[in-house]
Structure formats: C-alpha cells, structure tokens
N, C-alpha and C positions, 0 to 999 in steps of 0.2 A: 504494500500500500504506500502511495506517495504522499509525502507531507505537503508538497506544493502541487496545485493543480496546473495543468499544462497551459492554461490561459495566462496565469501569472508569469510563468517562465517565458512564454512568448512575448508578453508585454515588456519584460526586462530585456529580452533579446532585441526587441524593436527599439527600445530606448538606447541601448548600447550602439546599435547600428546607426541611429540618427546622430548620436554624439560623435561617432567616428566619421560620418559623412560631413558633419559640420566642421570637424577638424581638418578634413581633406580640403574643404572649400575655403576655409578662412586662414589657414596657416601659410606662411611663406617659407619656412625652413623645411628642407627636404627630409630631415630626420623626423620631425614632428608629423609630416605627411605620411611617412612609412609607419609610424606608431599608430596613426589614425586608421590606416589600412588594416593593421593587425587587429585593432579593436573591432573593425567591421567583420573581419574573418572569424573572430571569436564569437561575435554575436550570431553569425549565421550558423556556426557550430552548435551553439546553445539551442538555436531554433530546431536544428536537425535532431538533437538529442531529445528535446521536448516532444517533437512529433513522433519519434520512434517510441518514446515511453507511452505516449497517448494510445498508440495502436498495438503496443506490446511486441514490437518487432525490433531486432537488433540493427536494422538498416541505418538508423540515425547515428548509432555509435560508429558504424563502419564509415559513413560519410564524414563524421568528425575526424576520424583517423586520416582520411584523404585531405581534409582541410588543414590538419596539422602538418602533413607532409608538404602541402603547397605553401603554407605559411613559412615553413623552415627554408624552402628553396627561395621564396620571395625575399626573406631577410638576407640570405647569403648573397644573392645576386644584387639586391637593392643596396646593401651596404658596400659592396665592391664598386658599384657605380657611383655611390656618394663619395667614396674615397677618391676615385679617379676624377670626378668633377671638382672636388675640393683641391686636389693636387694641381689640376690644370688651370682653374679659374679663380682660385683663392676666395671663393664665396660659396655659401649654401643657400643664399636667397634666390628663390624661384623667379622673382621679378627681374633681378639682374641677369639671370640666365636667359630669360625670354628676350632680352635685348640683343642677344647673339643671333637670333633668327633673322634679323633685318639685314645682315651682311649679304652683299651680292657675291655669288661664288666666282664670277669671272674676274673681278677686280682684285688686285693685290692689296692687302692691308699690312699693317705692321706685324701682325701675328702670323700671317701666311708665309712670311719669309722663314719662319722657324720650321716649316714643314720639311725643308730640304737640308736642315742642319743635322749633323751627326748626333747620335743619342747621347754621347758623352758631353756634348755642349749643352743639350737640353736639361739633363738630369744630374749633371755633376761635376 
C-alpha cells in the first residue's frame, strides 16, 4: 500500500518540471542551464515511477533507469562542452556566446587567423 497517492506525486513531478523549465528559460550561465535540464529529467523520472506504481507495472522503474543513463551521458558530454567553451571563449554567459553567431564565415577576423596557427602556439 502506498503512502502517497499517484496524483500527489504527479503534481510534485509537474512542479519540478516547471521549475526546471523556468531555469532553462531564465538562466544565462551554461552550468545552471544543465542543472535545470537535470531537474527536468528527474521530474519526468518521478512521473514514470508514479505511473508505473499506479498500474502496478515495473515499466516506470525501467524507464527511470533509461532516464538515469541518459542523464549521466548528458552530464558527461555537456560538461566536456562547457569546459571547451570556457577554454576557448573565457565566458559561460549564453548571451555573449550568441554574439558569435553574427560573424560572417567568408571574412577574416582577428580570431580566424588563429585557425592556421600550430597547436603549441594556441595552447602553450
């Protein structure tokens, strides 16, 4: 017998999902955006477990294991990208990174001269 009914758990999952979505839409730091995505993934996992518990099936727990695996891969790839972006652009602000989209690929800029430089000159 369950202490919490499934509607309460689904309400908490929906609240967590909305908080994560608000974090994704309002934050400018990449790390906080990744944390908000993790909150949204955990909220969907809670919803799957509540639905599986409601119908007495283990499918919700199996889906939660898939969500955990996906979250782990998202964290590893996301943090690797964050470290690379921080190393190249020295910022974690999404607004400053959006300004990089306006560069015209055909024109040479100050940073495009570094593309032909040796690796030892760039990193060390």
